[in-house]
C-alpha positions as CSV (number, residue, x, y, z in Angstrom):
1,X,7.9,33.8,4.9
2,X,8.3,32.7,1.2
3,X,7.6,28.8,0.8
4,X,11.2,28.2,-0.4
5,X,12.8,29.7,2.7
6,X,10.1,27.7,4.6
7,X,11.2,24.7,3.2
8,X,14.6,25.1,4.0
9,X,13.5,25.7,7.6
10,X,11.5,22.7,8.2
11,X,14.1,20.5,6.2
12,X,11.3,19.3,3.9
13,X,10.1,16.8,6.4
14,X,8.4,14.4,4.4
15,X,10.8,11.6,3.6
16,X,10.0,9.0,1.1
17,X,9.2,6.2,3.2
18,X,8.0,2.6,3.9
19,X,6.0,3.4,6.7
20,X,4.3,4.4,9.2
21,X,-2.6,10.1,15.0
22,X,-5.1,7.7,15.0
23,X,-8.7,8.4,15.0
24,X,-10.7,11.6,14.3
25,X,-10.6,12.2,18.1
26,X,-6.9,12.7,18.1
27,X,-6.8,15.4,15.2
28,X,-7.2,18.5,17.5
29,X,-4.8,17.2,19.7
30,X,-1.2,18.3,20.5
31,X,1.2,15.6,19.0
32,X,2.4,15.0,22.7
33,X,-1.3,14.0,23.6
34,X,-1.9,11.5,20.7
35,X,-1.3,8.4,22.7
36,X,-2.7,5.1,21.3
37,X,-2.8,3.9,24.9
38,X,-5.7,6.3,25.6
39,X,-7.9,5.0,22.4
40,X,-10.6,2.6,22.5
41,X,-11.4,1.1,19.1
42,X,-14.9,1.5,17.8
43,X,-16.9,-1.8,17.6
44,X,-17.2,-3.7,14.3
45,X,-20.7,-5.0,13.5
46,X,-20.6,-8.9,13.8
47,X,-17.3,-9.0,15.7
48,X,-17.0,-9.8,19.3
49,X,-15.1,-7.3,21.7
50,X,-12.1,-9.8,21.3
51,X,-12.1,-10.0,17.7
52,X,-12.5,-6.1,17.2
53,X,-9.6,-5.6,19.6
54,X,-7.4,-8.4,17.7
55,X,-8.2,-6.6,14.5
56,X,-7.5,-3.3,15.8
57,X,-3.9,-4.3,17.1
58,X,-3.1,-6.1,13.8
59,X,-3.9,-2.8,11.9
60,X,-1.4,-0.9,13.9
61,X,1.3,-2.8,11.6
62,X,3.6,-0.5,9.2
63,X,2.8,0.2,5.5
64,X,4.5,2.0,2.9
65,X,3.2,5.7,3.0
66,X,1.0,4.4,5.7
67,X,-1.4,3.2,3.1
68,X,-2.8,0.4,5.3
69,X,-3.7,-2.0,2.4
70,X,-5.2,-4.7,4.3
71,X,-8.6,-6.2,4.4
72,X,-10.3,-8.5,6.3
73,X,-13.3,-10.7,5.5
74,X,-14.9,-13.4,7.8
75,X,-15.2,-16.6,6.0
76,X,-16.9,-18.3,9.0
77,X,-16.5,-18.1,12.7
78,X,-12.8,-18.2,13.5
79,X,-11.7,-18.0,10.0
80,X,-10.7,-15.0,8.5
81,X,-9.4,-14.1,4.7
82,X,-6.8,-11.4,4.7
83,X,-6.5,-9.4,1.4
84,X,-5.4,-6.1,0.0
85,X,-7.4,-3.1,-1.6
86,X,-6.4,-2.2,-4.9
87,X,-6.9,1.7,-4.1
88,X,-4.2,1.3,-1.4
89,X,-1.5,0.0,-3.6
90,X,1.5,2.0,-4.4
91,X,2.2,1.2,-8.3
92,X,4.9,3.9,-8.9
93,X,7.2,2.6,-6.2
94,X,5.9,-1.1,-5.6
95,X,4.7,-2.2,-8.9
96,X,5.0,-6.0,-8.1
97,X,3.3,-5.5,-4.7
98,X,6.3,-7.0,-2.9
99,X,6.3,-4.3,-0.5
100,X,2.5,-4.7,0.1
101,X,3.4,-8.4,1.2
102,X,5.7,-7.4,3.4
103,X,3.1,-5.1,5.0
104,X,0.7,-8.1,5.1
105,X,3.3,-10.1,6.9
106,X,3.7,-7.3,9.5
107,X,-0.3,-7.4,9.8
108,X,-0.3,-11.1,10.4
109,X,2.6,-11.0,13.0
110,X,0.6,-8.4,15.1
111,X,-2.7,-10.6,14.5
112,X,-0.7,-13.5,15.7
113,X,0.2,-11.8,18.9
114,X,-2.9,-10.6,19.7
115,X,-4.9,-13.5,19.2
116,X,-2.1,-15.0,21.5
117,X,-3.3,-12.7,24.4
118,X,-6.8,-14.1,24.2
119,X,-5.6,-17.8,23.9
120,X,-5.6,-18.5,20.3
121,X,-3.1,-20.2,17.9
122,X,-3.2,-18.8,14.5
123,X,-3.0,-21.2,11.5
124,X,-1.9,-19.3,8.5
125,X,-2.3,-20.4,4.9
126,X,-1.4,-18.5,1.9
127,X,-4.1,-18.7,-0.8
128,X,-2.8,-16.1,-3.3
129,X,-1.3,-17.4,-6.8
130,X,-0.2,-13.7,-7.5
131,X,0.9,-11.0,-5.5
132,X,-1.9,-8.7,-7.1
133,X,-4.8,-11.3,-5.8
134,X,-7.4,-9.7,-3.9
135,X,-7.5,-12.5,-1.4
136,X,-4.0,-13.4,-0.1
137,X,-4.0,-15.6,3.2
138,X,-6.5,-17.5,5.3
139,X,-6.3,-17.5,9.1
140,X,-7.7,-19.9,11.2
141,X,-8.2,-19.2,15.1
142,X,-7.4,-22.2,17.0
143,X,-8.4,-22.1,21.0
144,X,-5.2,-22.6,22.9
145,X,-3.3,-21.3,26.0
146,X,-3.0,-17.6,26.8
147,X,0.4,-16.5,25.3
148,X,2.4,-13.1,26.4
149,X,0.9,-9.9,26.7
150,X,2.5,-7.8,23.9
151,X,0.0,-4.9,23.6
152,X,2.1,-2.3,24.6
153,X,4.9,-3.1,22.3
154,X,2.3,-3.4,19.6
155,X,0.6,0.0,20.5
156,X,4.0,2.0,20.9
157,X,6.0,0.7,18.0
158,X,6.7,3.6,15.5
159,X,8.9,5.1,12.9
160,X,11.6,7.6,13.7
161,X,13.6,9.5,11.5
162,X,15.2,12.8,13.0
163,X,16.7,12.0,16.2
164,X,19.0,8.6,15.9
165,X,22.5,8.9,17.2
166,X,25.6,7.8,15.2
167,X,26.5,5.4,18.1
168,X,27.0,1.8,16.8
169,X,24.6,-0.6,18.3
170,X,25.9,-2.7,21.1
171,X,26.5,-6.2,20.0
172,X,24.3,-7.3,23.1
173,X,21.5,-5.4,21.7
174,X,21.7,-6.6,18.1
175,X,21.7,-10.1,19.5
176,X,18.4,-9.4,21.8
177,X,16.8,-7.9,18.6
178,X,18.0,-10.5,16.1
179,X,17.3,-13.6,18.5
180,X,16.6,-16.4,16.4
181,X,16.5,-14.2,12.9
182,X,20.4,-13.7,12.2
183,X,19.8,-16.2,9.4
184,X,17.4,-13.8,7.8
185,X,18.0,-10.3,9.3
186,X,21.7,-8.5,9.0
187,X,23.1,-5.7,10.9
188,X,25.6,-3.2,9.3
189,X,27.3,-0.7,11.4
190,X,27.3,2.7,9.5
191,X,30.8,2.9,9.8
192,X,31.4,-0.5,8.1
193,X,32.0,-0.8,4.3
194,X,28.5,-2.2,3.7
195,X,26.9,0.4,6.2
196,X,28.7,3.4,4.0
197,X,27.5,1.8,0.8
198,X,23.7,1.8,2.3
199,X,24.1,5.3,3.3
200,X,25.3,6.4,0.0
201,X,23.0,4.1,-2.3
202,X,20.2,5.2,-0.2
203,X,21.1,9.1,-1.0
204,X,21.3,8.0,-4.5
205,X,18.4,6.1,-4.9
206,X,16.4,8.9,-3.4
207,X,17.8,11.3,-5.8
208,X,16.6,9.2,-8.7
209,X,13.3,8.7,-7.0
210,X,12.4,12.4,-6.3
211,X,13.0,13.1,-10.0
212,X,10.6,10.3,-10.9
213,X,7.5,12.2,-11.5
214,X,5.1,9.3,-11.0
215,X,6.7,8.3,-7.6
216,X,6.5,11.9,-6.3
217,X,3.0,12.4,-7.5
218,X,2.3,9.0,-5.6
219,X,4.0,10.4,-2.3
220,X,1.9,13.8,-2.9
221,X,-1.3,11.8,-2.8
222,X,-0.7,10.2,0.2
223,X,0.4,13.2,2.3
224,X,-2.6,14.6,4.7
225,X,-1.2,17.8,5.2
226,X,-4.5,19.4,6.8
227,X,-6.5,18.3,9.9
228,X,-9.6,17.8,7.6
229,X,-7.7,15.7,5.2
230,X,-6.3,13.4,7.9
231,X,-10.1,13.2,9.5
232,X,-11.3,12.3,6.1
233,X,-8.8,9.5,5.2
234,X,-7.3,8.5,8.2
235,X,-4.4,6.9,6.5
236,X,-1.3,8.3,5.0
237,X,1.5,10.5,6.2
238,X,1.2,13.7,8.3
239,X,3.2,16.5,9.7
240,X,3.1,14.5,12.9
241,X,4.3,11.4,11.3
242,X,7.0,13.3,9.6
243,X,7.8,14.7,13.1
244,X,7.3,18.4,12.5
245,X,6.4,20.3,15.5
246,X,5.6,23.9,16.8
247,X,5.4,26.5,14.2
248,X,6.7,24.4,11.1
249,X,3.8,21.8,11.9
250,X,1.3,24.6,12.1
251,X,2.6,26.1,9.0
252,X,2.5,23.1,6.8
253,X,-0.8,21.9,7.8
254,X,-2.2,25.4,6.8
255,X,-0.2,26.3,3.6
256,X,1.4,22.8,2.0
257,X,-0.6,21.1,-0.5
258,X,-0.2,18.1,-3.4
259,X,1.4,20.7,-5.6
260,X,3.9,21.5,-2.8
261,X,5.4,18.1,-3.2
262,X,6.0,18.4,-6.8
263,X,7.7,21.8,-6.4
264,X,11.5,21.6,-7.2
265,X,12.3,23.4,-3.8
266,X,10.6,20.5,-2.0
267,X,12.1,17.8,-4.0
268,X,15.7,19.3,-3.1
269,X,15.0,20.0,0.4
270,X,13.8,16.6,0.8
271,X,17.1,15.1,-0.6
272,X,19.1,17.4,1.9
273,X,17.1,15.6,4.7
274,X,17.8,12.2,3.6
275,X,21.5,13.2,3.4
276,X,21.4,14.1,6.8
277,X,19.5,11.0,7.9
278,X,21.6,8.5,6.2
279,X,24.8,9.7,7.6
280,X,23.4,10.0,11.3
281,X,22.3,6.6,12.5
282,X,23.9,3.7,14.2
283,X,23.7,1.4,10.8
284,X,21.2,-0.7,8.9
285,X,19.2,-3.8,9.2
286,X,18.8,-5.7,5.8
287,X,15.7,-8.4,5.9
288,X,16.2,-11.1,3.4
289,X,14.2,-14.1,2.6
290,X,15.3,-17.5,0.7
291,X,13.2,-16.6,-2.5
292,X,10.5,-14.3,-3.8
293,X,7.9,-16.4,-3.4
294,X,4.5,-14.9,-1.7
295,X,5.1,-17.2,1.2
296,X,8.7,-16.2,1.7
297,X,8.0,-12.4,1.3
298,X,5.3,-12.5,3.8
299,X,7.6,-14.4,6.3
300,X,10.0,-11.8,5.8
301,X,7.5,-9.1,6.9
302,X,6.7,-11.1,10.0
303,X,10.3,-11.5,11.1
304,X,10.7,-7.6,10.4
305,X,7.6,-6.9,12.6
306,X,9.0,-9.3,15.4
307,X,12.3,-7.4,15.5
308,X,10.6,-3.9,15.2
309,X,8.5,-4.7,18.4
310,X,11.6,-5.1,20.5
311,X,13.2,-2.0,19.3
312,X,11.9,0.3,21.8
313,X,12.9,-2.0,24.9
314,X,16.6,-0.6,23.7
315,X,15.6,2.9,22.7
316,X,16.5,1.8,19.1
317,X,14.5,3.7,16.4
318,X,13.6,2.1,13.1
319,X,13.3,4.1,9.9
320,X,12.7,1.8,6.8
321,X,14.3,3.4,3.8
322,X,13.9,1.1,0.8
323,X,14.6,3.2,-2.3
324,X,17.6,1.0,-2.9
325,X,14.8,-1.8,-3.7
326,X,12.8,0.3,-5.7
327,X,15.3,2.2,-8.4
328,X,17.6,0.9,-10.9
329,X,20.7,0.2,-10.8
330,X,20.6,-0.9,-7.1
331,X,17.4,-3.1,-7.0
332,X,19.2,-5.6,-9.5
333,X,22.6,-5.2,-7.9
334,X,22.2,-4.7,-4.3
335,X,22.3,-8.4,-3.3
336,X,25.6,-9.1,-5.0
337,X,27.2,-5.8,-3.9
338,X,26.3,-6.7,-0.3
339,X,27.6,-10.2,-0.8
340,X,24.4,-12.0,0.4
341,X,23.1,-15.2,-0.9
342,X,19.3,-14.5,0.0
343,X,16.9,-12.1,-1.6
344,X,16.9,-8.6,0.2
345,X,13.3,-7.5,0.9
346,X,13.7,-4.7,3.3
347,X,16.1,-2.0,4.6
348,X,15.9,0.0,7.8
349,X,18.0,2.8,9.3
350,X,18.2,2.0,12.7
351,X,20.0,3.9,15.9
352,X,19.5,4.7,19.5
353,X,17.4,7.7,20.3
354,X,17.5,9.6,23.6
355,X,13.7,9.6,23.7
356,X,11.1,7.7,22.4
357,X,8.4,9.5,20.8
358,X,4.6,8.3,21.2
359,X,3.0,7.0,18.0
360,X,1.2,9.7,15.9
361,X,0.5,7.8,12.6
362,X,-3.1,7.8,11.4
363,X,-5.2,4.7,11.4
364,X,-8.4,3.6,9.6
365,X,-11.7,2.9,11.4
366,X,-11.8,-1.0,11.8
367,X,-15.2,-1.0,9.8
368,X,-13.3,0.2,6.8
369,X,-10.8,-2.6,6.9
370,X,-13.7,-5.3,7.0
371,X,-15.3,-6.6,3.5
């Protein structure tokens, strides 16, 4: 089969995303067997079993191209410094590290829930003066009482791209997702004026981004087509996380490489895939913040993760599609076009699914996160 014909067959699969398998023991498994619920994280030197588990659950947070940019340094017992690793930044699509700060927020939300499972409160203080600082946040663990066990929600959270239904989300389900967050997160049904605008704008922004060589090269650098690459890096995107299966997955694992992503046919088929996705969903969630301060952006990331962790309860899939915030002119006009006063930080395509797939995104070993 010629490569161009095959690209049409698989529908490109690799959608430029903000987000989302794990560990090398999974790499020989079939997709249906790659269940985080069966994985026991490796112990980190100098960490207790509880601390290792807290770190592991925090690390299951989403990040752009699944770069997993977070780092952890133990300042003293019960006090961690959360930072970012420059080699895992995305300067082409996120030059200001705004999306990185959102990812740090999702990491902190998972960490807070995980700590609560062991009876700790978290006191979080932003220490960075700039989004490019190596050290961003200080976390103090304060003994308290046991909180709700959200392990299953954290472990099963994932991005789902390909199987969303066009049904508008029920108001009761929207209320459940956005409880206490309606001042920060807005839902637009696909059939609404704003929903159609977001669908059309997402497609147009993706067309621009697909032609921007630096962005496409950055994407190519973060796709782990082969099992060997996935095992080596344990981050980035894979055929599994692109929801390829069967022969399509086998073919891409064995014959695709970085150069494939830069080919015209790959870009064209990616756009066709995005057009189908943008027009087949239940609508869009838009995450906002009062300002563009580091603190407010991190809080927006925490709000996003809190809502995302509830999505599976209602069989609602989340698919980050943030290209309108990364490309001109949309990144400069989007807030005005939607009539919002707050700063827009994140856009998620959402929709019901008939079946919730198990998580398959790669995860780095805990020891590589700790400084």
